[in-house]
Structure formats: structure tokens, C-alpha cells
C-alpha positions, 0 to 999 in steps of 0.5 A: 611882739606876741608871746608866741613870736617871742617863744619862736625866737628862743626855741630851736632844734637844739632845745627840742633835741635836748628835751628828747634826750632827757625824756629818752634818758628817763625811759632808759632808767625806767626800762633798764633799772627801775622795772627790773628792780621791781621784778627782782623784788616781786614776791610772786613772779609766776603771777606776772609771767603766767598772766603776761601782766606788767609789773607796773600798773601804768603798763595796763592801757585797758585798766584793771578791775578791783580784783585784778588790782588786789592780786597785782598788789599781793603778787608784788609783795612787801619789798616790791610795793615799798620800792614802787611807792618809795622810789619808782613813783616819786622819782622815776615816774615823776622825772619821765612825765616832766621831761615828756611834757617839756619835749611835747610842748617844745616839739609842738611849738617848733614844728609849727613855727611860721618861718621854718621850711619844715613846719605845719602851717597852723593859726596861732590859736591852733598852735596853742590848742594842740598843747592841750594834748601833751598837757593832758598826758602830763596831768593824767599821768600824775593823777594816775601816779598819785592813785597808784601810790595810794593803792600801794601804801594803803594795801591791803585796805585799798578801796573799790573807789580808789582802784576804779579811779586809778584804773580810769586815770590809766585809761585816760592817760593812755588815750592821751598817749595815743593822741600824742602819737597821732598829733606828732604824726599829723604835724609831720604830715602837714609839714611835708607838702610845705617843705616840698613846695619850698624845696 
């Protein structure tokens, strides 16, 4: 029995649902508590309101320039930067990528199980290949977090290279986010005809 067959026997809807709940809970904690907390601590709230800029660096899919990063860090102020670096990055923004990776991998494997009626029919090699998308999202999210944490803790001495790296990681991460959405939609589309035929 192959490793995929062993996983197929162990992965069911309940596992996927529990992983989804864990990821959703992480998002809820970020949206309902962490981001409002950073907003409350921010020194220059007008900067974010007038420019319609998110409090978080990773909320900028198109990245940011060296000058924009400097203004963002300054507008956050000491207290918001401290909370961002001490709590948000190592706690909230670590739990979410981990739970999202777990959900992404389980969802991809579950949605491609050969014996399920509603599943996309993919070769074993393709079933493994598509896991690179949630894995890439996880890796670049962590690299982005490390870069942002370094910017926060090195302010006001953040370097041009550091900001450029962080911005690049943000953009690649968001490309992986869009790729993950496309993958999920694609698996559902591929599974539908098979389900209809069996129904």
C-alpha cells in the first residue's frame, strides 16, 4: 500500500472540517482582536485612515516601497510596533499559517481521493504536486513574517534591502493566496462532472 493510499484511509471529512475550523478561529482572533489592538495602539491613526492603508504590512498585496515602509513604521508608533513584534507576529501570525497549511493539505488530499464520489480525478503524481501551492503559501508567509518582524525591531534603522525583501515576500505570498483560491475552485469544478455521472 502506497503512502497516499494510507493517507486516504485516514483522512475524512471530519479532519478537513476540524482543520477549517482551526484556520477560521485563527482568522477570527486576528480580525476581532489582534488588528483592532494594533489600531488602538497606533500613534498616527490618521495616516492609515487618510491613505486607506491596512495596519498590517501583510495586508498590502502589491507590496510597499522603502519610503512607504518607513512612514508605516513611524505611524504605528512605539507601542503598536512593540505589540506587533512581540505578540502579533510570533503568536497570531504563526498560528494562522500553520492551521491554513494543515487545512490546505488535507483539503487537497481529500478532494482528490479516488474512491470518493465528489472528488477530482488526478494521478498520484499530480495529487502530490498540487500540495506545493499551500506549502509555498506557508513558506513565503513565514518569510514575510520574519522580514516584517526584523523591520519592526530594527526601526528606525531598517535597511533598503530588508524592506525590499519583505515587500517581495508579501507579493509572492499573495500570489500563492490567489493560486490557492484558484486551486480550490479548480478541484471543485473537476469534481462536479464525476459526481454528476455517479449520481
